C-alpha positions as CSV (number, residue, x, y, z in Angstrom):
1,M,29.7,14.0,-0.9
2,Y,27.5,11.1,-1.3
3,K,27.5,8.6,-4.2
4,K,24.4,8.3,-6.5
5,W,21.8,5.9,-6.0
6,F,19.7,3.8,-8.3
7,L,16.1,2.8,-7.2
8,V,15.2,-0.3,-8.7
9,T,11.4,-1.6,-8.4
10,A,9.2,-3.5,-10.5
11,D,6.1,-1.8,-8.8
12,F,5.9,1.7,-9.5
13,K,3.4,4.3,-10.8
14,P,1.4,4.2,-12.9
15,M,0.6,1.1,-11.2
16,T,-1.6,1.7,-8.4
17,G,-1.4,-0.3,-4.7
18,G,0.8,0.5,-1.7
19,V,4.0,-0.5,-2.7
20,A,4.1,1.5,-5.9
21,E,3.1,4.5,-3.8
22,F,5.7,3.8,-1.3
23,S,8.6,3.4,-3.9
24,L,7.3,6.7,-5.3
25,Q,7.7,8.3,-2.1
26,I,11.3,7.2,-1.6
27,A,12.2,8.1,-5.0
28,N,11.0,11.4,-4.7
29,T,12.8,11.9,-1.4
30,L,16.1,10.8,-3.0
31,N,15.7,13.0,-5.5
32,K,14.8,15.8,-3.2
33,Q,18.4,15.0,-1.8
34,R,20.0,15.3,-5.0
35,I,21.5,11.7,-4.4
36,L,18.9,9.8,-7.2
37,N,20.7,8.8,-10.3
38,S,17.7,7.6,-11.6
39,V,14.6,5.0,-11.0
40,I,14.9,1.6,-12.6
41,T,11.6,0.1,-13.6
42,P,10.1,-2.5,-15.7
43,V,6.7,-0.5,-15.6
44,V,6.3,1.6,-18.7
45,Q,5.6,5.3,-18.2
46,V,2.9,6.5,-19.9
47,E,3.1,10.3,-18.5
48,D,6.1,12.4,-18.2
49,N,7.6,12.4,-14.9
50,E,10.0,15.1,-12.9
51,L,11.9,12.1,-11.6
52,P,14.6,10.4,-13.8
53,I,13.5,7.3,-14.8
54,I,14.7,4.2,-16.8
55,A,11.8,2.3,-18.2
56,P,10.6,0.3,-21.3
57,Y,9.3,2.6,-23.9
58,K,5.4,2.4,-24.5
59,I,5.0,0.6,-27.9
60,N,2.2,2.6,-29.9
61,W,3.3,2.2,-33.4
62,I,1.9,-1.1,-33.7
63,P,-1.9,-1.7,-33.2
64,T,-2.6,-4.2,-30.8
65,Q,-6.1,-5.7,-32.7
66,L,-5.6,-9.1,-33.9
67,P,-4.1,-10.5,-36.0
68,I,-1.0,-8.5,-35.4
69,K,-1.5,-8.6,-31.6
70,H,0.8,-11.6,-31.6
71,L,3.3,-9.4,-33.2
72,H,3.2,-6.7,-30.8
73,N,3.4,-9.0,-27.9
74,K,6.5,-10.7,-29.3
75,I,8.0,-7.3,-29.7
76,Q,7.2,-5.9,-26.0
77,S,8.6,-9.4,-24.8
78,L,11.8,-8.8,-26.6
79,Q,11.7,-5.1,-25.6
80,Y,11.7,-6.3,-21.8
81,K,14.8,-8.7,-22.3
82,F,16.7,-5.8,-23.8
83,F,15.6,-3.8,-20.7
84,Y,17.2,-6.7,-18.3
85,L,20.4,-6.5,-20.1
86,K,20.3,-2.8,-19.9
87,C,19.9,-3.1,-15.9
88,I,22.8,-5.5,-16.1
89,F,25.1,-3.0,-17.8
90,L,23.8,-0.1,-15.4
91,I,24.9,-2.2,-12.5
92,L,28.4,-3.1,-13.8
93,N,29.1,0.4,-14.9
94,N,27.8,1.8,-11.7
95,R,29.7,-0.3,-9.3
96,E,30.3,3.0,-6.6
97,S,26.7,3.4,-6.3
98,T,24.1,2.0,-4.1
99,F,21.1,0.2,-5.6
100,F,17.7,0.3,-3.6
101,F,15.3,-2.3,-4.3
102,T,12.0,-1.6,-3.2
103,Y,10.2,-4.5,-4.2
104,I,11.4,-8.0,-4.7
105,D,10.1,-9.6,-7.9
106,D,11.4,-12.9,-9.6
107,L,12.0,-11.9,-13.0
108,Y,14.1,-8.6,-12.1
109,A,14.9,-7.9,-8.5
110,I,16.4,-11.5,-7.3
111,P,18.8,-11.8,-10.4
112,L,19.9,-8.0,-10.3
113,I,20.6,-8.6,-6.6
114,K,22.5,-11.7,-7.2
115,I,24.6,-9.8,-9.9
116,C,25.0,-7.0,-7.3
117,H,26.4,-9.3,-4.7
118,K,28.8,-11.0,-7.1
119,F,30.6,-8.0,-8.5
120,K,30.3,-6.4,-4.8
121,V,28.1,-3.7,-5.6
122,K,26.2,-2.3,-2.7
123,F,22.7,-2.9,-2.2
124,I,19.6,-2.1,0.1
125,V,16.4,-4.2,0.3
126,L,13.0,-2.9,1.3
127,L,10.8,-5.9,2.1
128,H,7.2,-6.2,2.3
129,G,5.0,-9.0,4.0
130,K,3.7,-10.4,0.6
131,D,7.6,-10.5,-0.9
132,I,8.5,-12.6,2.5
133,L,5.8,-14.9,2.1
134,R,6.5,-15.6,-1.7
135,I,10.0,-16.2,-1.3
136,S,9.7,-18.4,1.7
137,C,7.5,-20.6,-0.3
138,K,10.0,-20.8,-3.3
139,N,13.3,-20.3,-2.1
140,S,13.7,-19.6,2.0
141,D,17.7,-19.5,1.5
142,L,17.3,-16.2,-0.2
143,L,16.1,-14.6,3.0
144,D,19.3,-15.7,4.7
145,F,21.5,-14.5,1.7
146,L,19.7,-10.8,2.1
147,V,20.5,-10.9,5.7
148,S,24.2,-11.9,4.9
149,N,24.9,-9.9,2.1
150,S,22.7,-6.5,1.8
151,Q,24.0,-3.2,3.3
152,R,20.6,-2.8,5.0
153,L,17.4,-4.7,5.3
154,I,14.4,-2.3,5.8
155,F,10.9,-3.3,6.5
156,N,7.6,-1.7,6.0
157,S,6.3,-2.2,9.5
158,L,7.2,-4.2,12.6
159,A,4.9,-6.9,11.8
160,T,6.9,-7.5,8.6
161,A,10.2,-7.4,10.3
162,N,8.6,-10.3,12.6
163,L,7.5,-12.2,9.6
164,F,11.0,-11.9,8.1
165,E,12.2,-13.5,11.5
166,K,9.9,-16.4,11.3
167,Y,11.0,-17.5,8.1
168,S,14.4,-16.8,8.0
169,N,17.1,-18.8,10.0
170,V,18.2,-15.5,12.1
171,S,16.7,-15.2,15.8
172,A,16.7,-11.4,15.4
173,V,17.4,-9.2,12.5
174,N,20.0,-6.7,13.5
175,S,19.4,-3.0,13.9
176,R,16.1,-3.4,12.8
177,N,14.9,-0.6,10.3
178,I,11.7,0.1,10.2
179,W,10.1,2.6,7.4
180,Y,6.4,3.2,7.5
181,P,4.9,4.7,4.1
182,G,5.4,8.6,4.5
183,G,1.8,10.3,4.9
184,R,0.9,12.4,1.7
185,F,-0.4,15.2,4.0
186,D,0.8,18.2,2.1
187,Y,-0.4,16.5,-1.1
188,L,-4.1,15.5,0.4
189,D,-4.2,19.3,1.7
190,Q,-3.9,20.8,-1.6
191,L,-5.6,18.1,-3.7
192,E,-9.2,19.6,-5.0
193,P,-11.8,17.2,-4.1
194,R,-13.9,15.9,-7.0
195,P,-17.6,15.4,-6.2
196,I,-19.2,12.2,-6.5
197,E,-22.9,12.4,-7.7
198,S,-24.1,9.2,-6.0
199,L,-22.9,10.7,-2.7
200,D,-24.4,13.8,-3.1
201,E,-28.0,12.3,-3.6
202,L,-27.7,10.8,0.0
203,P,-29.6,12.0,2.7
204,K,-27.5,15.2,4.2
205,D,-28.1,13.5,7.9
206,A,-27.0,10.3,6.9
207,Y,-24.1,8.5,8.3
208,I,-21.2,7.1,5.6
209,I,-19.2,4.0,6.0
210,S,-16.5,4.0,3.4
211,S,-13.9,1.5,2.4
212,V,-11.2,2.5,-0.5
213,C,-8.9,-0.5,-1.3
214,R,-8.4,-3.3,-3.9
215,L,-10.9,-5.8,-3.8
216,V,-9.0,-8.9,-2.6
217,K,-9.6,-11.5,0.1
218,R,-7.2,-10.1,2.4
219,K,-8.9,-6.9,2.7
220,G,-12.0,-8.4,4.4
221,I,-14.7,-6.5,2.6
222,N,-16.9,-9.5,2.7
223,F,-16.6,-9.3,6.5
224,S,-17.7,-5.6,6.7
225,I,-20.6,-6.0,4.3
226,Q,-22.0,-8.9,6.1
227,A,-21.6,-6.9,9.2
228,F,-23.5,-3.9,7.6
229,L,-26.2,-6.2,6.8
230,K,-26.8,-7.2,10.3
231,L,-26.6,-3.5,11.3
232,I,-29.3,-2.3,9.0
233,L,-31.9,-4.6,10.6
234,N,-31.5,-2.8,13.8
235,A,-34.2,0.2,13.7
236,E,-31.8,2.2,15.4
237,F,-29.3,2.3,12.6
238,K,-31.5,2.8,9.5
239,N,-30.0,6.1,8.1
240,I,-26.5,4.5,7.4
241,Y,-24.7,3.6,3.8
242,Y,-21.8,2.0,3.3
243,V,-19.8,3.2,0.3
244,I,-17.1,0.9,-1.4
245,A,-14.4,2.5,-3.8
246,G,-12.2,0.1,-5.7
247,E,-11.8,-2.7,-8.3
248,G,-10.6,-6.0,-7.8
249,P,-11.1,-9.9,-8.3
250,E,-13.4,-10.0,-5.6
251,K,-15.9,-7.2,-6.9
252,E,-18.6,-9.3,-8.3
253,D,-19.1,-11.8,-5.2
254,L,-19.1,-8.7,-3.2
255,E,-21.6,-7.1,-5.2
256,Q,-24.0,-10.4,-5.0
257,L,-23.4,-10.4,-1.2
258,A,-24.6,-6.5,-1.3
259,Q,-28.1,-7.1,-3.1
260,K,-29.7,-7.5,0.2
261,S,-28.9,-4.1,1.7
262,G,-31.9,-2.6,-0.4
263,G,-29.5,0.0,-2.1
264,K,-27.6,1.1,1.0
265,I,-24.5,-0.3,-0.1
266,L,-23.0,1.7,-3.1
267,F,-19.8,0.2,-5.4
268,L,-18.3,3.2,-7.0
269,G,-15.4,1.1,-8.8
270,S,-12.1,3.1,-9.5
271,V,-11.9,6.6,-7.8
272,T,-9.5,9.1,-8.9
273,E,-7.7,10.9,-5.8
274,G,-9.9,13.9,-5.9
275,Q,-12.8,11.7,-5.9
276,K,-11.2,9.5,-2.8
277,K,-10.7,12.6,-1.0
278,F,-14.4,13.8,-1.4
279,L,-15.4,10.4,-0.1
280,L,-13.1,10.5,2.8
281,Q,-14.5,14.0,3.4
282,K,-18.2,12.7,3.4
283,S,-17.5,9.5,5.3
284,D,-17.8,8.9,9.1
285,I,-16.3,5.7,9.5
286,F,-13.7,4.0,7.5
287,I,-13.7,0.2,7.5
288,M,-11.0,-2.4,6.2
289,P,-11.3,-5.6,8.1
290,N,-7.9,-7.2,6.7
291,S,-7.1,-10.8,7.5
292,S,-4.1,-13.1,6.8
293,V,-6.4,-15.2,5.0
294,K,-5.4,-18.2,7.1
295,G,-1.8,-17.3,6.6
296,T,-1.7,-17.1,3.1
297,D,-1.7,-13.3,2.8
298,F,-0.3,-10.1,4.3
299,E,-1.0,-6.5,5.0
300,G,2.1,-4.6,5.4
301,F,1.0,-1.2,6.3
302,G,-2.3,0.3,6.2
303,I,-1.7,4.0,4.9
304,S,-5.4,4.1,3.7
305,F,-6.2,3.9,7.5
306,I,-4.1,7.2,8.2
307,E,-5.4,9.0,5.3
308,A,-9.1,8.1,6.5
309,A,-8.2,9.3,9.9
310,Y,-6.3,12.6,8.5
311,F,-10.1,13.4,7.4
312,N,-11.6,12.8,10.9
313,N,-12.9,9.1,10.2
314,I,-13.1,6.4,13.0
315,V,-11.0,3.7,11.4
316,I,-11.8,0.1,11.9
317,G,-9.2,-2.7,10.6
318,G,-8.1,-6.1,11.4
319,N,-5.8,-7.2,14.0
320,S,-3.3,-8.7,11.6
321,G,-0.1,-8.1,10.0
322,G,1.1,-4.1,10.0
323,A,-2.6,-2.8,9.6
324,S,-2.9,-2.9,13.3
325,E,0.2,-0.7,13.7
326,A,-1.3,2.0,11.3
327,I,-4.6,1.8,13.5
328,K,-2.8,2.3,16.8
329,M,-1.5,5.7,15.5
330,C,-5.2,6.8,15.0
331,P,-6.7,8.5,17.7
332,R,-10.0,6.7,17.1
333,G,-8.9,3.5,15.7
334,I,-10.8,0.2,16.3
335,L,-9.0,-3.3,15.9
336,V,-11.0,-6.2,15.5
337,D,-9.7,-9.9,15.3
338,T,-10.8,-11.2,11.9
339,D,-8.4,-14.6,12.0
340,I,-11.0,-16.5,14.2
341,D,-14.0,-18.6,13.4
342,D,-16.7,-15.6,13.5
343,P,-15.2,-12.5,12.2
344,V,-18.1,-10.9,11.3
345,S,-19.6,-10.8,14.7
346,C,-16.4,-8.7,15.8
347,V,-16.6,-6.6,13.0
348,S,-20.3,-6.1,13.7
349,K,-19.4,-5.2,17.3
350,A,-16.8,-2.7,16.1
351,L,-19.2,-1.1,13.5
352,N,-22.1,-0.8,16.2
353,M,-19.6,0.9,18.5
354,A,-18.6,3.5,16.3
355,L,-21.9,4.4,15.5
356,Q,-23.1,4.5,18.9
357,A,-20.2,7.0,19.6
358,L,-21.0,9.1,16.5
359,Q,-24.6,9.2,17.6
360,T,-24.3,10.2,21.3
361,N,-21.0,12.1,20.8
362,S,-19.5,10.3,23.6
363,E,-16.3,9.4,22.1
364,N,-13.3,11.7,22.9
365,I,-13.0,13.6,19.6
366,Q,-9.5,15.3,19.4
367,N,-9.0,18.7,17.7
368,I,-8.7,17.8,13.8
369,N,-5.5,19.9,13.8
370,S,-4.0,18.1,16.8
371,T,-4.7,14.8,15.2
372,N,-3.2,15.5,12.1
373,N,0.0,16.8,13.9
374,I,0.5,13.5,15.6
375,L,0.1,11.6,12.1
376,R,2.8,13.9,10.6
377,K,5.0,13.3,13.2
378,K,4.7,9.7,13.4
379,L,5.1,9.0,9.7
380,D,8.1,11.2,8.8
381,L,9.5,9.2,5.9
382,E,12.3,12.1,5.2
383,K,13.7,11.9,8.7
384,N,14.1,7.8,8.2
385,V,16.0,8.4,4.6
386,D,18.1,11.2,6.0
387,H,19.4,9.0,8.5
388,L,19.8,6.0,6.0
389,I,21.7,8.3,3.5
390,S,24.2,9.8,6.6
391,S,25.1,6.4,7.2
392,F,26.5,5.7,3.4
393,K,28.7,8.6,3.5
394,A,31.5,8.2,0.9
C-alpha cells in the first residue's frame, strides 16, 4: 500500500502554458493510481474538476468596479494569506505523506519546501529551466539544498538537468530523472476540430506554415516572420501563408513586423483546443525557432512540436534548451541555430528546405500511424510515474 501524495504547484489549470499542462498530467496520473490526496494550488478554479483540489475560492460576491475594487483586492490578498497558512497546516498534519512540487515559485513553493525539510516531510521537486535560472540569480544555495534534501529531483528535459548542473555545485545529478511531458494523444484523437473561418478562405492548394505559442521573445517568432518575408520575395513560393496563434507581450511588435507580408501573415489571437487542432491539421509546416535570448531564458521542452508532428507537420525549431530534444523525436524535425548573429538566415534556409521537400515530395514521409506510434512510445508519462511510485513503497 502507498501513502497518499499531495501535488503542489502555483502553475496549474486554468492557467495556460506547458508547466500548467504538465502539472495537470502528473496530477491525473497520480489520481489514476489512486494515491493522490489532492492538488494544492493558489490558482483559483473557475470550473468543476474531477481531481481533488485545494485552492482559494473565487470571489464573485463583491463587484470589482471602482471604488470598491480596492476592497476586492484586499480581501483577495487576505484569502491568499489564509491559503498559505492552510498549506502549512496540511504539511504538519500529513507528515507521512509525500509532497510533489511541480513548479518552484518564491511565494509558496520555496517556503513550503523549507517547512517540509524542517519537519522531515518527504518532498519531490520537478524542475524547469526557468525555475533554475530564476533561483540561480536570487539564491544559488537553494539548488544545493534541493540536491541534499529532496527525495528526488526530476527534470523536464536533459537540457534542464544539464542547466541545473551548470548553476549548482554538483558535478553531476545522481540518478537523473528525466520526465518529458506526456503526449495528449488520446485526447487529441477524440478532440473535435473547430473550423477557423479565415483559414477556410485561403486557397485550397496553399502551403500553410503555423506557429502556436505564447508570443514572448524566447519563442523566436520574430525570426520566423523575417524569414517568411524573405521567402515570399521568391517567385517560387507565392502560394504560402503563415498563420500565428497566441497572445503575449510581443504581439504588437510582431504584427508591425508582419505588415510587409501583403496579408500573407495571419494573427489568430487566442484559440481553443479545437481550433488549434483544426490549424495543425491544415498546416504543412510548424515553426517555433526558440532561442535562449542571450542566456536569459530557457525552453524546457517543446510539446508543441510533438503535437504538430502528430498531425503530420514538418517541424522547425531552435537548437536551444529541451526543445531540441522534442524536435529530434519528430521524424520530420529540422533544428536551426538561433543563438548566433544572424538567426534569420538559418531559419530562412530551414523553411526553404521544408517547402522544397513538400513541393517535390522528396522527403521520406513515414506512414502517419507509424509516426504517431513512435511519439507515443517516447512520451509515456505513466511509465515514469509508475516507476517513481514503486520506489516510494510504504
